[in-house]
C-alpha positions in Angstrom: 0.1 -0.1 -0.2 2.9 2.5 0.8 4.1 1.7 -2.9 0.6 3.4 -4.3 1.3 6.4 -2.0 4.7 6.9 -3.2 4.2 6.4 -6.8 1.3 9.0 -6.4 3.6 11.3 -4.5 6.3 11.0 -7.3 3.5 11.6 -9.9 2.2 14.7 -8.2 5.6 16.0 -8.0 6.7 15.4 -11.8 3.6 17.0 -12.6 4.5 20.1 -10.4 8.1 20.5 -11.7 6.7 20.0 -15.2 4.1 22.9 -15.1 7.0 25.2 -13.3 9.4 24.4 -16.4 6.7 25.1 -18.9 5.8 28.6 -17.0 9.6 29.0 -16.9 9.9 28.3 -21.0 6.9 30.6 -21.6 8.1 33.7 -19.7 11.7 33.2 -21.5 10.0 33.1 -24.9 8.1 36.1 -24.2 11.1 37.7 -23.0 13.0 36.8 -26.0 10.2 37.9 -28.3 10.0 41.4 -26.4 13.8 41.8 -27.0 13.4 40.7 -30.6 10.8 43.4 -31.1 12.6 46.1 -29.3 15.8 45.5 -31.3 13.8 45.4 -34.7 12.1 48.8 -33.7 15.7 50.2 -32.8 16.8 49.1 -36.2 14.0 50.3 -38.0 14.5 54.0 -36.7 16.4 56.1 -39.0 19.9 57.9 -37.8 20.3 61.6 -38.5 23.2 62.0 -41.0 24.4 65.0 -39.1 24.6 64.0 -35.7 23.6 60.3 -35.3 20.3 61.0 -33.5 17.0 59.5 -34.2 14.7 60.6 -36.9 11.0 60.8 -35.9 8.4 61.1 -38.6 6.0 64.1 -38.0 3.3 65.4 -40.3 3.8 69.0 -41.7 1.1 70.6 -43.8 -0.1 67.4 -44.7 3.5 65.9 -45.5 5.4 63.4 -43.3 8.7 64.4 -43.0 11.7 63.2 -40.5 13.0 65.3 -37.8 16.0 64.8 -35.8 15.5 64.5 -32.1 18.9 66.0 -31.2 19.8 68.8 -33.4 16.3 69.4 -34.8 17.2 68.9 -38.6 14.5 68.3 -40.8 15.2 65.6 -43.8 13.0 64.9 -46.6 12.4 62.0 -48.6 12.0 61.8 -52.5 9.0 63.8 -53.7 8.2 65.6 -50.3 10.0 68.8 -51.3 8.0 69.1 -54.5 4.8 68.3 -52.4 5.5 71.3 -49.7 6.5 73.8 -52.6 3.4 73.0 -54.9 0.5 73.6 -52.2 -2.3 75.5 -53.0 -2.2 78.9 -51.6 1.5 78.9 -52.0 2.8 77.8 -48.1 5.6 79.1 -46.5 8.0 77.1 -48.7 6.7 78.9 -51.8 7.0 82.3 -50.3 10.7 81.3 -49.3 11.6 80.6 -52.9 9.5 83.3 -54.3 7.4 81.1 -56.5 4.2 82.5 -55.1 2.0 84.8 -57.4 1.9 88.2 -55.6 
């Protein structure tokens, strides 16, 4: 009869440690996934060509431009300068270039 209780005790103990190992593995997987996502976001962030700061996208007059969070420099992708200069009503860039009809 004591064998039955010993076997039951071992089975419960093995089950307990199996659950704990499963929980530990799930926590490690979640931590690794979070670290990989953080690395991917850091790699996806553009570096400022002037000061190596991080470029953040902002919407300016309906056009998304990249602005450095360190030096404040504004960087334009292909076509964004044309979009800003050809706005209806001129806009500040057209006034700067003198292309607005006065």
